[in-house]
N, C-alpha and C positions, 0 to 999 in steps of 0.2 A: 357481520364478520370481515374482516381483511380476506383477499384473495391474496396469496401468495405466490402462487401459483405464475408462471411466466406468461405475459401475454404475447401475441403474434406480433407486436412491433417490437418487443425485446428480444424474441428470438429471430427476428431479422437483423436486428441490431446486432447480437452475436454472432450469426452466422457471417455478416460483412465485417466484424472485426477479426473474425477467426481466417479468413480468406487472407486478407492485409495481414495480419502477423505472419501466417505460413509463406508468404513471399520473401516478409522481410526479417522475421525472427527464427530462422532455421537454427537448429538445436548446434551445428557446427560453427555457425556464424557468431552465435551469443557466445561460444565457449571461445572463438579465434578472438572475440572483443575481450572478453576478459583477461586474455595474455597481453591486450595491447595496453597502451598508455588510455586510451580514451574508451574505456567500457560502454557509455552512454551511445544508443543509437540514436542519432539525431534526424535520418532517414526516416525513420520508422517514427518517429514522435512528428515529423512534418505530418506525414500521411495521415497519422490521426486525427492529430489537433488542426491543420489546414485544410487536408483534403475530405476528410468526415466531418469537420468540428464538433470533434467529441471533448476538446479542451473546455469547451463552453458549455458544457450539458447543464452545470448547476446554477448559470448567469442567468437571471431573466433576460429574456429578450431585449426589454427596451433598454437592458445595461449593456448591449451589445452580445449575448450569451443565447443559447438555445432554450432556455426557459424548460428542459427537462426537469426530472428528480432523481434522488439519491438512487431509486432503482435501476434506473438505466445506468447512471455511475457505476453502480454493483455489477451489471452485467459486462460492464466493458473490464472491469478489473477481475471478474474470473476469468476473461480469455487471457488477460496479460498475466495473471497466476499462471494459466495454462502454460503460457509459452516464456516464462520468467522472464518477459520483455524488459532488457534495460532502457526505459523509458522514463520520465519522471511525471508519469499521470497522477500516481497520489500524493506526492509531495507538492505539486503544482496545481491540477486543476481538481485537486479536492482540497489538502490543508491550506495552501496557501490562497486559493479561492475563496475558502469558506471564511478565514481571518478578514479578506477586503469585506464580504459581503457583511461581516458584521461592525465594518467603519462606511457607513453610509455617504461620506463625503469622497472618495476615493473613486471615480469612475470611470476616468482614463485609464488607470494602469488596471483595472476589473477587467475592461475591452480587451485590454492587450494580452494579459492572460487569458480568457476566453477565446480571443482569435489563436491563440499560439505563437504570436508573433514576440510573444517575450516569455519566458519559463521564470515564474516565481520559488521563493523557498522561505520557509517560515524558519527562523534561526533558533528554533526550540529543538534539543537533545530528542534523537529518534526514541530512545528509550523514557519519554516523559508520559503518563497517564494522564487524562482528563483529568483538571483539577488539581494535577502534583505540582509540584514545587519547578520551577526552572530558571535558568541564568540569565541575566538581564546585565546591559551595560551600563557604563557611565556616562551622562549627558550633560555636557559642560559648555556653556557659551556656545549652542546651536550644534556641537559637534558630539560625535559619538566615539566613546573609549571603549574597550576590551576585550575579551577572548570569548567565544563560545566555542564548545566541542561537540563533537557526534552529530552533526548535521549531516543531515542526510539529503544528497545531489545537489549541494552547495557546490561542486564544480561544474556544474552545467546552468545554474542558476544566472539568468543576468538581472533580477534586481531581488535585494532581502529583506525582508519582512522582521524589523529586529526590535524585540523589546526593550525599554529602558528602564532603569531605576527611577524617572520620574513619574511611571505609571502609562508613558506613551509607547504606542506601535509607530516604527518608522520606517519608510521604506528608503532604503539605500543601494544605489548602484554597485553592480558587483566589483567594475573596476576600481572603485572606491576602496576595496576592503582586499586581504590577502587572505585566499584560501589554500590550504596545506593538506592534502589528502592524509586519511588516518589508515592505517592499519583496518582491513573490514574483512569480518568471515563471508558475506554475502557481496560477491566481486560485483554482480548485477546493480546492487543499488553501493553505492561504495556512499561513507561518510567522510567528512573532512572538517578540519578546525579552520574557523573562521575569526580574523583578527583585524580591529576596527582602532586605528590610530588616528584620532579625528576626523572620522570618515561624515559629510555632510549627510543628514537624514532630512527627510520630508516629513513632518507629524501626519499619521493616519487616522488615528482617534487612539481609544483606551487599548490599553494590550491585553488587560485580565480577561476580558468577555469574549474580546476576539480570540485570543489563545484557547481558553476554554472552548470555544464552538468549534476550532478549527480542528482541535485533538480528538474532541469527540466523535465530529465524522470522520476525521482520519480513521480513528480505533475500529470505528462500525463498520466502516467500508475495507478495510483489511481483512475482515472474516471472509469477504468475495474473493477477495485475493487469495486469502489460504485455501478457500474451497475449491478454485479453480487448480491450485497445486496441488491439493491431497485427490482430485479426480483424476488427474493427467496420471501421477502416479500411479494410482488403483487402477486407471484404464490399462497402461503401458505392463503392469506386473500380470496382470490378468494373462496378457496377448502374449508377453513373453513365456509365461509357465505354459500354454496352450502349445508354443511352437517346439519349445524344449521339451528332449526327451533323457530318460533314463532307464536304464531296465526295459528298454524297447517299448515306452510308454511314454506319454505326455507328464511332465511334470506335475501339472496342475491337476492331473488324477489323482494323485495323494490323499488321502482325506484329512490328513494333518494340516496340508496346506490350505486346502478345501476351507477349514475351522477358521484358519488366519484371516483370508479374503473376503470370508462373511462375516467377520467380526467389523473387518476394516469399513467393509461396505454399510454397515449399520452406521458406523460412526460417521461417515461422510454423508450420509443421508441425515442425520441429525445434526450435521453441522450446515449442510444448504437450511433446513428449516432456521434454526438461529440466525445465518447470515441474510437468508432472507429478512428476516422477521427486524432485523436491525436498519436495514437498508429502507424496507417501507417506513419505519417509526422516524427516520431521518426524514423519510418524504412529508410527513403527514403532522411530525412534531408529538407524537404522542406516546408517552413511557418511553422517550426516546433512552435516558438513563439505564433504566432498565433492561432495555431491550441491546444495547449496545455492550451492557458489563455481561449478559447471559451470552453474548455471541463473541467477546474475546474470552472469557474465562474458557469457552468451549474450542474456540476454534486451534489456540495454539498448540496444545498437546496432540490433537486431531491430526492436523498437519505435519508435525512432526514423525508422528506415527507412520504416516503413509509413506513418506518420505522413507524412515527407516526401513520398514518393511521393503519398500522397493530395491533399497540397497542390497538390505540381505537378500531376498529373493530372486534378486538377477546374478549371485552368487558372484564367481569370478570379474565378469564382464562389469558388472555393475560398480566395482572396485575402481575403473580404470577411468585417465583422465578424460578420453574420447567420447564414454558416454555421457548425457548429460545428465544422469540422476542426482551428480554431487551439486548440480547446480540447484537442485530441487532442494534438498538436505539442507543444504546453507542457506536458502532462502527460508527454509521453513523455519529453522533454528533464530535466524536475525527477525523475522517476523514474532516470533514466543517471545521477545520481548520489545518490539515496537510497541510505542503507543501504549504502555503498561504492560506487565505479566500477566498472567491468566490468575495467579494469587492478588496482585494489588485489585484486577478487576471482581474477583469473588468478593475480598473486603469491601470494594464502593458498593457492590450488590446485596450484601447485608445491613450495610448501612444505609443505604436507598430504602429497601422493604422493611427496616427496623428491626434486622434480627440479631442480638445480641450475641456476641463472640462467647463459646462457653468457658 
């Protein structure tokens, strides 16, 4: 029987990451960044990647990483979700890293991503589910041509991992392409269009297995980010309702609100179980497809519900731009379609366990 409880090492990692983020990613600072032209917090990323070595958690030690597992990466993502931290951890340290791990040939680039010296982005649209169809570019005479849309964190990437029509995955330096920001609901994880006009690319390996592995890990660990987000919104809402008074008594004392919060607590606890199971399955390689599909089918509606309840129960103050709850609702809504919708994952789960549609 797998133990999904957090180990002492995982709790120590959580405390260290939370301390770091409390210094770097306070709510007013994150809100101010979303209003600027540079939403990514590269100082926080440097502290996480360079200072704590967290960018290389999934990379074996003999390839320049920390040799940890997806369980540790999941703990980091829970804390990043709690802070809606504008750092490219999921896109570079998980998705791009997993794609490179599937291409055994490329050791140098993997070590650079693991150390945080470079930031990577897989140029597959953020909404593509594991196993789903994705855009490719044209490979002709050693150069790449085409346009790819909805690429998360492309604006801050140093190297892009680009699938081409010849079936290969190519490494392309960011200064060889044009990155154009797109309107993004989630201002802390912006998306962009990447245009390649004869960009030189270095063949890494086969695109299809690399993309499938990368998106599966991204979907599975995204559930941990959604868990952190849901936990923060629930905790903050309970705290606020204990302080806010109406008719000379705390608002949280009204039974109707207690019922809403109790229901939400149950959903968050169940989400924790699903997210931990997905992280554990990714680390052991057992029943991964089922665990990831279950986690993502459940995570999106819970995270959105938690953020919506937080916004409503904070009443007037929750509607202001100064209060951070809008960041959490936008992240939750964007996450609900990232790496496949809940419906897409339910369909994938039914197919995986041979459950025919009605």
